[in-house]
C-alpha positions in Angstrom: 46.6 116.0 101.7 48.8 113.7 103.7 48.9 114.8 107.4 52.0 116.4 108.3 54.4 114.5 110.4 55.4 115.2 113.8 58.9 116.2 113.9 60.4 113.9 116.1 61.4 115.4 119.6 64.8 113.7 120.0 68.3 113.7 118.1 67.9 111.5 115.2 71.6 111.7 114.2 72.1 110.8 117.5 70.2 107.9 117.0 71.9 106.4 114.2 75.4 107.6 115.8 76.1 109.7 112.9 76.9 113.5 112.5 75.1 116.2 111.6 76.6 116.5 108.2 76.9 112.7 107.3 76.5 111.8 103.6 73.4 109.6 102.4 75.8 106.7 101.8 76.9 107.4 105.9 73.2 107.3 107.1 72.6 103.8 104.7 75.4 102.4 106.4 74.6 103.4 110.1 71.0 102.6 109.3 71.7 98.7 108.6 74.5 98.5 110.8 72.6 99.5 113.6 69.5 97.1 112.5 71.5 94.3 112.5 72.1 94.6 116.0 69.2 95.4 117.4 66.8 93.5 115.1 64.2 91.3 117.1 65.5 88.2 115.4 68.9 89.0 117.1 68.1 91.1 120.1 65.1 89.3 120.9 61.8 91.0 122.0 63.5 93.9 123.6 65.0 94.7 120.7 61.9 96.1 119.1 61.7 99.7 120.4 65.3 99.9 119.1 64.4 98.8 115.8 61.7 100.7 114.9 63.3 103.9 116.4 66.2 103.4 114.2 63.7 103.1 111.2 61.9 106.5 112.0 65.4 108.2 112.3 66.5 106.7 108.8 63.0 107.7 107.3 63.4 111.4 108.1 67.0 111.7 107.3 67.1 109.6 104.1 64.7 112.0 102.3 66.0 115.0 101.6 62.8 117.2 102.2 62.4 115.2 105.7 65.8 116.1 106.3 66.0 119.8 105.6 62.8 120.1 107.9 64.2 118.2 110.6 67.6 120.2 109.8 65.4 123.8 109.9 63.4 123.0 112.8 66.1 121.8 115.2 68.1 124.7 113.9 70.8 122.8 112.6 72.6 125.2 110.1 74.9 122.8 108.6 74.0 121.3 105.6 74.6 117.4 105.0 77.3 117.1 102.4 76.2 114.4 99.8 72.5 114.9 100.9 70.8 112.1 99.3 68.6 112.3 96.4 66.8 108.4 96.8 64.8 107.0 99.6 64.3 103.4 100.7 60.9 102.6 100.1 57.7 102.4 102.6 56.0 104.9 105.0 57.1 107.5 107.1 57.1 104.7 109.8 58.2 101.0 109.4 58.2 98.1 111.1 61.9 97.1 111.8 63.3 95.4 108.5 65.1 92.0 108.7 68.8 92.2 108.1 70.0 91.3 104.7 72.2 88.3 104.6 75.8 88.7 104.3 77.0 88.6 100.4 80.5 86.8 100.3 81.8 88.7 97.0 84.7 85.9 95.0 86.9 88.4 94.0 89.9 88.4 96.0 90.7 91.4 97.6 94.1 90.6 98.9 95.3 90.2 95.2 93.8 93.1 94.1 94.8 95.6 97.2 98.6 93.6 96.4 98.8 94.5 92.7 97.8 98.5 93.7 99.9 99.1 96.0 102.8 98.1 93.5 101.2 100.4 91.2 101.6 103.2 93.9 105.0 102.2 93.9 105.2 102.8 90.1 103.7 106.7 89.8 105.6 108.8 87.6 106.1 112.2 88.0 103.3 113.4 85.8 100.5 111.2 87.3 101.3 112.3 91.0 101.0 115.9 89.1 97.7 114.8 87.7 96.5 113.2 91.5 97.5 116.4 93.0 94.8 118.6 90.1 92.2 115.6 90.8 89.0 116.9 92.5 89.2 116.1 96.3 88.3 112.7 97.9 85.7 112.4 100.6 88.2 110.3 102.9 86.1 111.7 106.0 83.6 109.6 104.8 85.4 106.5 106.2 85.7 108.3 109.6 81.8 109.2 110.0 81.4 105.0 108.8 84.7 103.8 111.5 82.1 102.8 114.3 80.3 100.2 112.1 83.3 98.6 111.2 84.6 95.5 113.2 88.5 95.6 114.8 89.8 93.4 111.8 88.0 95.8 109.4 89.5 99.3 111.2 92.9 97.4 111.8 92.9 96.8 107.4 92.0 100.6 107.3 94.6 101.6 108.9 97.7 99.2 107.6 96.6 100.6 104.0 97.1 104.0 105.2 100.5 103.0 106.5 100.9 101.1 103.4 100.2 103.8 101.2 102.6 106.4 103.1 105.2 104.2 102.4 105.4 103.8 98.9 104.2 106.9 98.4 107.4 110.0 97.8 107.3 111.9 101.3 106.6 115.3 99.1 103.6 113.4 97.3 102.2 111.9 101.0 102.6 115.8 102.0 99.7 117.0 99.1 96.2 116.5 100.1 95.0 115.7 96.7 97.6 113.4 96.0 97.6 111.6 99.6 93.2 111.0 99.9 93.3 110.3 96.0 95.3 107.3 96.5 93.9 106.3 100.0 90.3 106.7 98.6 91.2 104.1 96.1 92.8 101.9 98.6 90.1 102.2 100.6 87.5 100.9 98.2 89.6 97.9 98.1 89.7 97.1 101.6 86.2 98.0 102.4 84.6 96.4 99.5 82.8 93.8 100.7 81.6 95.9 104.1 80.2 98.5 101.6 78.9 95.5 99.1 76.9 94.5 102.0 75.8 97.4 103.5 74.6 99.6 100.6 72.3 98.7 97.6 72.5 101.2 94.4 73.0 104.0 93.7 74.5 104.2 96.9 77.2 102.0 96.3 77.8 103.1 92.9 78.4 106.8 94.3 80.5 105.9 97.3 82.6 103.7 94.4 82.9 106.5 92.2 83.6 109.2 94.9 86.5 107.2 96.6 88.1 106.0 93.2 87.4 109.4 91.1 90.9 111.1 91.4 92.9 108.2 91.0 90.8 107.0 88.0 91.5 110.8 86.7 94.8 110.9 86.9 96.7 107.1 86.8 97.6 105.4 83.7 97.0 109.4 81.4 99.3 111.3 79.5 100.3 114.3 81.2 97.8 116.7 79.5 95.9 114.0 78.0 95.3 113.1 74.4 96.0 117.1 73.5 99.6 116.4 75.2 101.4 117.4 72.1 99.5 120.4 71.3 100.1 121.8 74.8 103.6 121.1 74.9 104.3 122.8 71.5 101.9 126.2 72.9 104.6 125.9 76.2 107.8 125.9 73.8 106.1 128.8 71.4 105.4 130.7 74.9 108.9 130.0 75.9 110.3 132.0 72.9 108.4 135.0 73.2 109.5 138.4 73.1 108.6 141.1 75.5 106.4 142.7 73.0 104.7 139.5 72.2 104.1 138.9 76.0 102.7 142.2 76.1 100.1 141.6 73.0 99.4 138.3 74.6 98.3 140.0 77.7 96.0 142.4 76.1 93.9 139.5 75.4 93.8 139.0 78.8 91.2 140.8 80.1 88.5 139.2 82.4 85.9 140.9 80.1 87.4 139.9 77.0 87.9 136.0 77.9 84.3 135.7 79.7 83.7 132.5 81.8 85.9 129.1 81.2 83.7 127.6 78.1 83.1 123.9 77.9 81.9 121.5 75.0 77.7 121.6 74.8 78.0 117.8 75.5 80.4 117.8 78.7 81.0 119.4 81.8 83.9 119.5 84.3 81.7 117.3 86.5 80.9 114.8 84.2 84.3 114.3 83.1 87.3 114.7 85.7 90.4 113.4 83.9 89.4 116.1 80.9 89.1 118.8 83.8 92.3 117.0 85.3 94.2 117.8 82.2 92.8 121.0 82.0 93.9 122.2 85.2 97.4 121.0 85.0 98.0 122.8 81.3 97.3 125.4 82.5 99.1 125.4 85.5 102.0 124.5 83.6 101.7 127.3 80.6 101.1 130.0 83.3 104.0 129.3 84.9 106.5 130.0 81.6 104.9 133.5 81.5 106.0 134.2 85.4 109.4 134.0 84.1 108.9 137.2 82.2 110.7 140.5 83.1 107.1 142.4 82.8 104.8 144.4 85.7 102.7 142.2 87.7 99.5 143.4 86.0 100.9 142.5 82.5 102.0 139.2 83.8 98.5 138.5 85.2 96.7 138.8 82.2 99.5 136.9 80.5 99.1 134.6 82.7 95.4 134.8 82.2 95.5 134.6 78.7 98.2 131.9 78.2 96.0 129.3 81.0 92.4 130.2 78.5 94.2 129.1 75.6 95.9 125.5 77.6 92.2 124.5 78.1 90.8 125.2 74.7 93.7 123.1 73.6 93.0 120.0 76.1 89.2 120.4 75.1 90.0 120.8 71.1 88.5 117.8 69.9 85.6 118.3 71.6 84.9 121.8 69.8 82.9 121.7 66.1 85.3 123.6 64.0 83.2 127.2 64.0 83.5 126.8 67.6 87.4 126.3 68.0 87.7 129.0 65.6 85.5 132.0 67.1 87.0 130.8 70.7 90.9 130.9 69.7 90.4 134.2 67.4 93.0 136.3 69.8 95.9 133.5 69.7 95.5 132.6 66.0 99.0 134.4 65.3 100.5 132.5 68.4 99.2 128.8 67.6 100.9 129.0 64.2 103.8 126.6 64.6 106.9 128.9 63.3 110.4 129.5 63.6 111.1 132.5 66.4 114.1 133.5 67.6 116.2 132.4 70.5 114.4 132.5 73.4 113.6 135.4 75.6 111.2 133.7 78.2 112.5 130.8 80.0 110.9 128.3 82.3 111.2 128.1 86.0 
């Protein structure tokens, strides 16, 4: 059994100039950026001790088990968000590594950013609503690496954020998920070259996916995804339900009867963000129809719950085997029949 490493006595996060909740990607960037400043090839012999200390900090904080032990024994209670599962090769204490050469990318990022901003200006109402339902974009990551950016890069980040603000409607800019998803995708373009230089895989891919996940899941897609026609038909049918029919719907909306939100066996909300966004938006829109009914609060809540579950299932319908779809929608088979009903008794707000 290898000897147990002695816990460093000083603050390893301070060595890398990152906060205690820094992501694995931020730690990688800090390590590479600081080595470029202090490597003996750059700073001379006086940089050897600092570069070695930087490497030691990286060895501890890039290894999930060592980082957890360090946090625990140092009494650090805040768990790092997105703690890494990958570690750079080498032993627990390495000699200072030579800084990687700068790799110039041929992509015209200025043109790519201009095209992106034009697309932001053209976002429609459905796309903005989808962005509002997207998972939170980790914009704090950019703040955690800001000190390692050049003055020009920091200026480019600020300019991109300002440009996004002028192109989004004011109300959309005030919606955090919309604002952060659009800004995150813009900063992926602005900082692409910097990230290429400072991150290897899988870190680079993870940063790209996290910064663009919300944008990619929301933009250029129908409001409810491929199941748009089915969800819209459900909303129209919900608008025509009588109070008695709404009470019958509410009877199927108890927590015990519905259970946990089902997902097909071959996917999860984490695997398919676009499908999750479609489901969230469909559930929200269908539930709003129920809110217009003249029923007591408890009945309305059960009705919203049942309507939301049915909307969710419709969005995922093509992913279910026929027998599973039949089982999951059994309480609402009559409602799913697309037949004519009398004049509307429930109106959307």
